[in-house]
C-alpha positions as CSV (number, residue, x, y, z in Angstrom):
1,M,0.0,0.0,0.0
2,E,1.2,3.5,-0.8
3,L,0.3,6.7,1.0
4,I,-1.6,9.2,-1.1
5,H,-0.5,12.8,-0.9
6,K,-2.3,16.1,-1.7
7,E,-0.8,18.3,-4.3
8,K,0.2,21.0,-1.7
9,V,0.9,20.1,1.9
10,T,1.9,22.1,5.0
11,A,4.8,20.9,7.2
12,A,4.6,20.5,11.0
13,C,6.4,23.8,11.4
14,G,3.8,25.6,9.3
15,C,6.0,25.9,6.2
16,Q,4.6,25.2,2.7
17,A,7.3,26.2,0.3
18,C,10.1,24.1,1.7
19,V,8.1,20.9,2.3
20,N,6.6,20.9,-1.2
21,A,10.1,21.2,-2.7
22,N,11.0,17.8,-1.2
23,D,10.8,14.8,-3.6
24,P,9.7,12.5,-2.2
25,L,7.8,14.2,0.5
26,I,9.1,13.6,4.1
27,C,6.3,12.4,6.4
28,S,5.1,10.1,9.2
29,V,1.7,8.8,10.0
30,Y,0.5,9.4,13.6
31,R,-2.9,8.6,14.9
32,N,-4.0,8.1,11.3
33,K,-2.9,11.6,10.4
34,V,-0.2,12.5,7.9
35,V,2.5,14.7,9.4
36,Y,4.9,16.4,6.9
37,F,8.3,17.7,7.6
38,C,10.8,20.0,5.9
39,T,13.8,17.9,6.9
40,D,14.7,14.3,7.7
41,K,16.1,15.6,11.1
42,C,12.6,16.9,12.1
43,K,11.0,13.6,11.0
44,Q,13.6,11.6,13.1
45,S,12.9,13.8,16.1
46,F,9.2,13.3,15.7
47,D,9.5,9.5,15.2
48,E,11.6,9.2,18.3
49,N,9.1,11.0,20.6
50,P,5.9,12.2,18.8
51,E,4.3,13.6,22.0
52,A,7.3,15.7,22.9
53,F,7.5,17.0,19.3
54,L,3.8,17.9,19.3
55,K,4.3,19.9,22.5
56,S,7.4,21.7,21.2
57,S,7.5,25.2,19.8
58,H,8.5,23.7,16.4
59,F,5.0,22.1,15.9
60,K,2.9,25.1,14.8
61,I,-0.2,23.5,13.4
62,S,-2.9,21.4,15.2
63,L,-3.5,17.7,14.6
64,E,-7.0,18.6,13.5
65,M,-5.5,20.5,10.5
66,L,-3.7,17.4,9.3
67,D,-5.2,15.1,6.6
68,D,-6.3,11.6,7.4
69,A,-3.9,9.0,6.0
70,K,-5.2,7.5,2.8
71,Y,-3.7,4.7,0.9
72,V,-3.8,3.1,-2.5
73,E,-3.2,-0.5,-3.2
74,N,-0.1,-1.2,-5.3
75,E,-0.8,-3.4,-8.3
């Protein structure tokens, strides 16, 4: 299964330009929500301790703003 991405996304830090320049997009799925990141370093920090990252000043959007994870079957 492959994660489906929107055309334009917003990173956890609130940035749109830098995250959409990444190919492929850098993301994690948390509580069935897709969380996008500008850098691998931020993704690693999130993956190590999601709750701490969500409480940090670096996380500038709410979980409610994030899209639900949607997948497509690979053929």
